Steps between C-alpha positions, in 0.01 A plus 500: 500500500478338851292678764642553852270606776640773718353615838555880517687719254836659471628641173856368530378144533253551221796587267701206617203255420446656154869462423466125571215476250223465766162661495424616858140507624473692830277461799493849667351667800413866469662747510798306358379459148716446190517771241313519163395177330693253704296193564361478851209424726429694809420332837384664822756302710799341341547276813160349453585166333141418398463841342830480299418139395156609372670783303741257344227248404279785362782627281515167316875536439673290235854346523575604867867433571526618854410729791700761685451785731647843520459542875446290816124556502480261201727227621235281659261547208763422247576169675142407502444596132800274407356211692152540353623560147771234498780755434875494596646677797423489864164349573535445874244744642555372851854628513423841366334642827836472677630749256202725516385515866770665711395338817485148348845564341673607820339229710626230260867599510739320737605663829857586378369762245467835660182682407232734647244363740169488315128438584163559335295793639147630439285778630416274789873461609581740789798735451639409842501127399709582188741718697558232757589254216682711258632806692417872508561551122362261248390483140144430373469383135299269275570132572548437135720806429422798270830670413504702827145631431291511818808429697528715825754535766291508824615692808172578675153366560356770275744409214401126552129586458568704191714229345223242542245736340685447172373136500130460445320178608531264794762250385723353768780428252504813282738716707826427691699690748878452513760626740685799352849451368690831468778410254599564140333258253663291213335254270613200309357423159577159365402183333427176693476173315557132555500570874805735500589856445600544129573864492459807718594871542459739794367858494484767767208746535591859531221532759234257607202424266273602782663850497438514119145392542449797718649768269870409467684405187554128440859433389736206519829374362681177450770417747859389410579150633871593537416777751228299687635142482376402847165656442457313178583160663250563783234615255534192275490272809188674616338468147584127483363435851176692438420365156582141606300505823195651327515255209547753226431385145728583207458879497637855480499617856519827685624488867530805726714522816616753764877550557572518865828481704396150608446392142214480257145501618254340258230731375289306247530284181288491182511251214446753220684749274658792704326830471610848383800500268681205657475274205651772278795577727579141553506440124723808443735403777518117466339415172227304671149552345267408784198566269643223277553267796131555617376439158703176460367369824141584402555310171658200671836558331835445646742775624800386297674810353275733697738546796869576506766268614663643803861570421585768768506790244351817644266701288646792298241737643243485777148643437229660711165653450287778633118527466467871438201691639372854504705722735354613834483851367538660161556313181775297329542408125702229336749763398547609864615133575720483193693814599583362837582140435605244235242214447499163335130534463268788586121556476316772675165677448454851633143506379240536787277270301734208545347257743759396773584131492620288803691701759388824318706406192471747213825383339820297576878533473766227461856586583819312516868517605797254515530598873196409715584777747487766228174341374350536840614869528327568149188343610491699817540826301223410265271423790581828677445690178172325422368563853604874528481589132820707522833454329693607809347199693706267284804716516515468877643144449779585261 
C-alpha cells in the first residue's frame, strides 16, 4: 500500500486517503495529534523544514507516493519535502511565501486590486507610527496567518501593547498590522490548474472568523450564483488576478474577501484545502470532492473527471455548516438541537470532558435548503440557539 506523507491531521482527509488505498503517515505538532494507533511522528514546529525532513528520514518510509498538508502551516514544508524526495506536486518553495506571508502577498499584487494596507510591526514599532500609516483602527495578526488566532482589532495604545505581547521573540517579520476593513466576508474555494481557474464556489460567513475566535459561533453557507451573479463574476475575476500574479501552482485554494459598496476588497489567499466543513458542503452541493482533487495533485495525477463541466444548471439544494460550541450559559444536548431544527448531519457533545476544537467546536451541523435565503435564516436560528441555549432564541426568527 503506497505511503503518503501528511503534515497535520484531520479525520475527514484521513478517511479520504484510506478510501483511495493510501497509507497516511502524519507529521504532527502537539496538541494536534491523531487518535489511537494512526502512524505519526511528532515535531516541535511543523514549519521547521529541517526538523520535518529529519523526521521523514528517520522514519525510513517505504513506497512514498506523495506529500500533502491539511493546513497552511505545512504548505512550505510540503513543497520542500517534495523537492528533496523527488515527489510530484508543487516543489517551488520560492513561490509559497507569497501565499503564507500576508505582507508579501499584498505587496506583490497589482494596484488595481483593492486590499488593506499592510506592514510589519514589532515591539519596537511605535503605536503612533502605525496609526499614521493605517488609521485609528487596525488589525494585528501573525504574518503567516493562524485561522484568526492571535488576531486583534486595535483601537488604542494599550490594546496595541497587549496584542504584541501574544508574540514572543524579536522577529521583524513575524507580525503584521493591517488597516481595518469593516465589511461582511465571503470566501472563494476553488481549483487552479494549467494557469486558469478550473472550478470555484463562493460562501458567506454568518459572522467574521475573528468574532468566532473570540467566543462567537462560526457558520457559513454557499451562495446561489443566480441571486449574486455580479458578485460571482467579480469574485472569479479577483481569484484569477490574484492567483496569476502570485504564480500559483496547480492547487486547491481558499481566498477571502470583504464585500463593500465599492466592490470586493481582497483579504488573503491560501493554496491549501479550505478549513471547517467547506469541503463537505461543496461536495454535497456541487458534487466536487476537494479532498480527492488535493490527493490527485499530490500524486501527480490529472483532474479529468474530478471536476464538473459547467452547464448552467443550479444545484438542487444549497448547504451550510455551523461549528457548534457550548452555550454561554446552561447546557445543550444533541436532542435539544434536533427538537428545534432539521439537519443533514449533526454531531454534538454535551460532556464537559470533551475538549473544544478550533473556534470552540464541540460539534457541528450541516443544513440545506433549495432556497439560499431560507438556508441563511436556518443557520441564523441555529447560531442564536447555540449561543443562548434557549429554544425561544431560534423562534424569534420564524
